[in-house]
C-alpha positions in Angstrom: 0.0 0.0 0.0 1.4 3.4 -0.9 1.3 6.6 1.2 -0.7 9.7 0.9 -2.4 11.0 -2.3 -3.7 14.5 -2.6 -6.1 15.0 -5.5 -7.3 18.4 -6.6 -10.3 18.1 -8.8 -11.5 20.9 -11.1 -11.9 22.4 -14.5 -10.7 25.6 -16.2 -14.0 27.2 -15.5 -13.7 30.1 -13.1 -14.1 29.1 -9.4 -14.2 25.4 -10.4 -10.4 25.6 -10.2 -10.6 25.6 -6.4 -9.2 22.0 -6.1 -6.4 22.8 -8.6 -5.5 26.0 -6.7 -5.2 24.1 -3.4 -2.9 21.6 -5.1 -0.9 24.5 -6.7 -0.4 26.1 -3.3 0.9 22.8 -1.9 3.2 22.2 -4.8 4.6 25.8 -4.6 5.7 25.2 -1.0 8.4 22.9 0.2 6.5 21.8 3.2 5.8 18.4 1.7 9.3 17.8 0.6 10.7 14.5 1.7 7.3 13.0 2.3 5.9 10.2 0.2 3.0 12.3 -1.1 1.5 12.0 -4.6 -0.1 15.2 -5.6 -2.3 15.4 -8.8 -4.6 17.8 -10.5 -7.5 16.1 -12.1 -9.9 17.5 -14.7 -13.4 16.1 -14.0 -12.2 12.4 -13.5 -15.6 10.8 -13.2 -15.4 7.1 -12.6 -11.7 7.3 -13.4 -11.2 8.5 -9.8 -11.8 5.0 -8.5 -8.4 3.7 -9.8 -6.6 6.6 -8.1 -8.0 5.6 -4.7 -6.8 2.0 -4.9 -3.7 0.9 -2.9 -3.4 4.3 -1.1 -3.3 4.5 2.7 -4.8 8.0 2.8 -6.4 10.1 0.1 -7.2 13.8 0.4 -9.7 15.0 -2.2 -10.4 18.7 -2.8 -13.2 19.8 -5.1 -15.4 22.9 -5.7 -18.9 22.7 -4.5 -22.1 24.7 -4.9 -24.7 24.5 -2.2 -25.8 28.2 -2.0 -23.4 28.7 0.9 -20.9 31.6 1.4 -18.4 31.6 -1.5 -15.0 30.6 -0.2 -16.3 28.5 2.7 -14.4 25.2 3.2 -16.3 22.1 4.2 -15.1 18.7 5.2 -17.4 15.7 4.3 -17.4 12.4 6.0 -18.7 9.2 4.5 -21.9 9.6 6.5 -22.4 12.9 4.7 -22.1 11.5 1.1 -25.7 10.3 0.5 -27.2 13.7 1.1 -24.9 15.4 -1.4 -24.4 12.7 -4.1 -26.4 14.6 -6.7 -25.8 18.2 -5.6 -22.0 18.6 -4.8 -20.5 18.2 -8.3 -20.8 20.0 -11.6 -18.9 17.1 -13.3 -21.8 14.9 -14.5 -20.7 11.6 -12.8 -19.3 13.5 -9.9 -16.8 12.9 -7.1 -19.4 11.6 -4.6 -20.9 9.3 -7.2 -17.4 7.8 -7.8 -16.7 7.5 -4.1 -20.0 5.8 -3.5 -19.2 3.3 -6.3 -15.7 2.8 -4.9 -17.2 2.1 -1.5 -19.5 -0.6 -3.1 -16.5 -2.1 -4.9 -14.4 -2.1 -1.7 -11.9 0.3 -3.3 -11.8 3.0 -0.8 -8.5 3.7 1.1 -8.4 3.2 4.9 -8.6 7.0 5.3 -10.3 9.4 2.9 -10.7 13.1 3.6 -13.0 15.0 1.2 -12.9 18.8 1.2 -15.2 21.1 -0.7 -14.7 24.8 -1.3 -18.0 26.7 -1.9 -17.8 28.5 -5.3 -19.6 31.1 -7.3 -19.0 31.6 -11.0 -18.1 28.7 -13.2 -17.8 30.5 -16.6 -15.3 28.9 -19.0 -11.8 30.4 -19.1 -12.7 32.9 -16.3 -10.2 33.5 -13.5 -11.2 32.3 -10.0 -12.4 35.0 -7.6 -9.9 36.2 -5.0 -11.9 34.7 -2.1 -11.6 31.3 -3.8 -7.8 31.7 -4.2 -7.6 32.7 -0.5 -9.8 29.6 0.5 -7.5 27.4 -1.5 -4.4 28.7 0.3 -6.2 28.3 3.6 -7.1 24.7 2.8 -3.5 24.0 1.7 -2.4 25.2 5.2 -4.9 22.9 6.8 -3.8 19.9 4.7 -0.1 20.7 5.5 -1.0 20.8 9.2 -2.9 17.5 8.9 0.3 16.0 7.4 2.3 17.3 10.3 3.8 20.4 8.7 3.9 24.1 9.6 1.5 26.5 7.7 2.3 27.9 4.4 3.5 31.5 4.3 
């Protein structure tokens, strides 16, 4: 079984880049240097996400979400929360929670899985993400670095 995988999910559409921005903030720092951490940016992976969960000991997923909450708010979702959001969290068709639910049925979930959502606003193609989304992504990168036993990013 391999170590930790951090997967930032998104698209090039405005605030939907939230997961990518979080991964970018982690990659731009050296706080994870020397750790066996696989960090990837994924463009709407759908069911392809399942194979990325296999053989990992801990997976951290970051995706944008829209639930009419405050833009930039960070939420953590536990497995018990998934059923209530399966068809409302993702803008990716067969979304992250759909893939996670299928992975659970297939017995493909890692021993630990942390799912974070950043509440977003605009998802217009080729639009830049709002500043509060960029700030939330940096804040979440700090939280993830702390979870992994590292000091906050500057």
